[in-house]
Structures are given as structure tokens and as C-alpha cells.
C-alpha positions as CSV (number, residue, x, y, z in Angstrom):
1,M,0.0,0.0,0.0
2,R,2.8,2.4,0.9
3,V,4.5,1.9,-2.5
4,R,1.3,2.7,-4.4
5,I,0.8,6.0,-2.5
6,V,4.4,7.0,-3.1
7,V,4.2,6.3,-6.8
8,L,0.9,8.2,-7.1
9,V,2.3,11.2,-5.3
10,L,5.6,11.2,-7.2
11,S,3.8,10.9,-10.6
12,Q,1.6,13.9,-9.7
13,V,4.5,16.0,-8.6
14,A,6.5,15.0,-11.7
15,G,3.5,15.9,-13.9
16,I,3.2,12.5,-15.5
17,W,-0.1,11.6,-13.8
18,E,-3.1,12.3,-15.9
19,P,-6.7,12.5,-14.6
20,M,-9.1,9.9,-15.8
21,L,-12.8,10.0,-16.5
22,R,-14.9,8.1,-14.0
23,T,-17.6,5.6,-15.0
24,D,-20.4,8.2,-14.5
25,D,-18.4,10.6,-16.8
26,V,-18.1,8.0,-19.5
27,T,-21.8,7.1,-19.2
28,I,-22.8,10.8,-19.5
29,I,-20.5,11.3,-22.6
30,R,-21.9,8.3,-24.3
31,T,-25.5,9.4,-23.6
32,A,-24.8,12.9,-24.8
33,L,-23.2,11.7,-28.1
34,T,-26.1,9.3,-28.7
35,A,-28.6,12.1,-28.1
36,T,-26.9,14.6,-30.4
37,V,-24.3,13.6,-32.9
38,V,-25.7,10.1,-33.7
39,K,-29.0,11.7,-34.7
40,E,-27.2,13.9,-37.3
41,P,-27.5,12.8,-41.0
42,L,-23.7,12.2,-41.3
43,P,-22.1,8.9,-42.5
44,Q,-19.3,8.8,-39.9
45,V,-17.9,11.3,-37.4
46,I,-14.5,11.5,-35.7
47,L,-14.5,11.8,-31.9
48,V,-11.3,13.5,-30.7
49,S,-10.2,11.1,-27.9
50,R,-9.6,13.9,-25.3
51,T,-12.2,16.2,-23.7
52,L,-12.2,19.9,-24.6
53,P,-10.3,22.0,-22.1
54,S,-11.2,25.5,-21.1
55,C,-10.1,28.5,-23.1
56,G,-7.2,29.0,-20.7
57,A,-6.4,32.2,-18.9
58,A,-8.5,34.4,-21.1
59,S,-10.3,36.8,-18.7
60,D,-12.4,39.0,-21.0
61,A,-15.7,37.9,-22.4
62,A,-14.7,38.6,-26.0
63,A,-11.8,36.2,-25.8
64,K,-13.9,33.4,-24.3
65,A,-16.9,34.0,-26.6
66,G,-15.0,32.4,-29.5
67,C,-14.0,29.4,-27.5
68,H,-15.7,26.4,-29.2
69,G,-19.1,28.3,-28.8
70,L,-19.3,27.1,-25.2
71,P,-21.3,29.2,-22.6
72,L,-19.1,31.5,-20.6
73,A,-20.4,30.1,-17.3
74,L,-18.8,26.7,-18.0
75,E,-15.1,26.3,-17.1
76,F,-13.6,23.0,-18.0
77,S,-10.0,23.0,-16.7
78,R,-8.2,20.3,-18.6
79,A,-8.3,17.8,-21.5
80,I,-8.9,14.3,-20.2
81,P,-8.4,11.1,-22.3
82,I,-11.7,9.5,-23.3
83,P,-11.6,5.7,-23.1
84,P,-12.8,3.7,-26.1
85,L,-16.5,4.1,-26.7
86,T,-18.6,1.8,-28.9
87,I,-21.1,4.1,-30.6
88,P,-22.5,3.6,-34.1
89,R,-20.9,5.8,-36.8
90,I,-18.4,7.4,-34.3
91,I,-14.7,6.7,-34.8
92,Q,-12.3,7.8,-32.1
93,A,-9.0,9.3,-33.0
94,S,-6.2,11.1,-31.2
95,A,-6.0,14.8,-31.2
96,G,-2.7,14.6,-33.1
97,D,-4.3,12.5,-35.9
98,V,-7.2,14.9,-36.2
99,R,-4.9,18.0,-36.1
100,S,-2.8,16.5,-39.0
101,V,-5.9,16.7,-41.2
102,F,-5.6,20.5,-41.1
103,E,-2.1,20.5,-42.5
104,V,-3.6,20.6,-46.0
105,P,-5.0,23.8,-47.6
106,P,-8.3,24.8,-46.1
107,D,-10.3,23.9,-49.2
108,A,-8.9,20.3,-49.0
109,V,-9.7,19.6,-45.3
110,G,-13.0,17.9,-46.0
111,L,-11.5,15.5,-48.6
112,E,-8.5,14.8,-46.3
113,L,-10.8,14.0,-43.4
114,Q,-12.8,11.5,-45.6
115,K,-9.6,10.0,-47.0
116,R,-7.8,9.5,-43.6
117,F,-10.9,8.4,-41.6
118,S,-12.9,6.1,-43.9
119,G,-15.4,8.6,-45.3
120,A,-15.9,10.6,-42.1
121,S,-17.4,14.0,-42.7
122,A,-17.2,15.8,-39.3
123,I,-15.2,16.1,-36.1
124,V,-16.9,16.0,-32.6
125,Q,-15.5,17.1,-29.3
126,V,-17.0,17.0,-25.8
127,T,-16.2,18.6,-22.5
128,A,-15.8,16.5,-19.4
129,P,-19.0,16.5,-17.4
130,L,-19.2,19.4,-14.9
131,F,-20.9,18.2,-11.7
132,E,-23.0,20.9,-10.0
133,T,-24.0,18.3,-7.3
134,R,-23.4,14.6,-7.0
135,N,-26.7,14.0,-8.9
136,T,-26.5,16.7,-11.6
137,A,-24.0,17.4,-14.4
138,T,-23.6,19.5,-17.5
139,L,-21.8,18.7,-20.7
140,C,-21.1,20.4,-24.0
141,V,-20.8,18.8,-27.4
142,V,-19.3,20.6,-30.4
143,L,-19.6,19.2,-34.0
144,S,-17.5,20.7,-36.8
145,C,-18.1,19.7,-40.4
146,G,-16.0,22.4,-41.9
147,G,-15.1,26.1,-41.4
148,T,-18.7,27.1,-42.1
149,C,-20.6,24.1,-40.8
150,G,-21.3,22.9,-37.3
151,K,-23.4,22.7,-34.2
152,G,-23.0,23.0,-30.4
153,W,-25.2,21.6,-27.7
154,L,-25.4,22.0,-23.9
155,L,-26.9,19.0,-22.1
156,R,-27.9,18.9,-18.5
157,F,-28.2,15.5,-16.7
158,A,-29.7,14.2,-13.5
159,L,-29.1,10.9,-11.8
160,Q,-32.6,9.3,-11.5
161,G,-33.1,5.7,-10.3
162,G,-29.5,4.9,-10.7
163,R,-29.4,6.1,-14.4
164,W,-28.1,9.4,-15.9
165,M,-31.1,11.0,-17.7
166,I,-31.0,14.1,-19.9
167,L,-33.0,16.9,-18.4
168,Q,-32.2,19.5,-21.0
169,N,-30.7,19.2,-24.5
170,Q,-30.2,22.8,-25.8
171,Q,-28.8,23.5,-29.2
172,L,-26.4,26.5,-28.6
173,W,-25.5,27.3,-32.2
174,V,-25.7,26.2,-35.8
175,R,-23.6,27.0,-38.8
176,N,-24.7,25.7,-42.2
């Protein structure tokens, strides 16, 4: 027991420890993606395998307003790895693999995405659930299908009868 505690403390101090999503977090993420992205008429979507972090140290509203279209009231402090999820039409990929798609000229990004990811036509990112209480959480989903195309959702969840249920599914923005 003593060895495990020392390893955990040393890894945190050294900066090599990375936070992990809990079972409830993963359940909420899976439910949110099923309620939003899976319902979109897209053949396949790439899920970036890390949660969206906050906009950083930006303190003014204008700087944060352009941050993924997320509400200013929500502060998500770090990007956390998302474990493998099995959701129809959603392919998980590392942030590096997704970022490499954008190394081509802007007008070729869509074709590059389809070529590298078996016909995928959009990229989706999620925040880690933000728990207001032990039984309520909020999550944002951002879908990008090009520089001029995308959607953003804010979902509120409550734990009811041992299951995470969506209380509110609000579409924040749409770009066609």
C-alpha cells in the first residue's frame, strides 16, 4: 500500500499523472453523443479522444466568446483522455491525428478527413461533465463539419433511479 501511494504522489509531482474519467463521466459522454451527434445525418464522425479544455487564462468575455461556442459560465479546466466508446458511426482518433488533417490547404480539409478516416465528414469534441452536485451534471458537445458548418449543444443530466437522464438538450448554435 505504501508503494502505491508514493508512486501516485511522485507521478503527480512529476507531472506524469493524468486525470481519468470516472464511470459516470463516460456514461454521460456516451449518452450525450447518442442524443446529439448520432442523430445527425452524417455517415461517420471522428470523436477526438480527449475532452475539450477551457479557453485557458482568457479573462475577458470577448476572448472566451469564440472558445468552441461554449457558454461563458462553464469552465472546463483540462483535457482528459476519453476511453474507447462503442457508438455507431463514431470513430475515435487522437487529437494529433485529427490535427494533422488540417495541415492541408483549407479547401482540401473535407477530402483529407474523408480519406484519412474512412469517409468521415465531421469532427466532434466533448467537455468532461461538470458536476453541480453529486446527482446533476452539465456537458457540451461541439460538432464541426468544416469552417462554415457545425453545431453545439449544452446538455444537463440528473441521476434518477441509478441512471443518468437528460433533463435538457439545448442547441447552442448552428452554422450551415
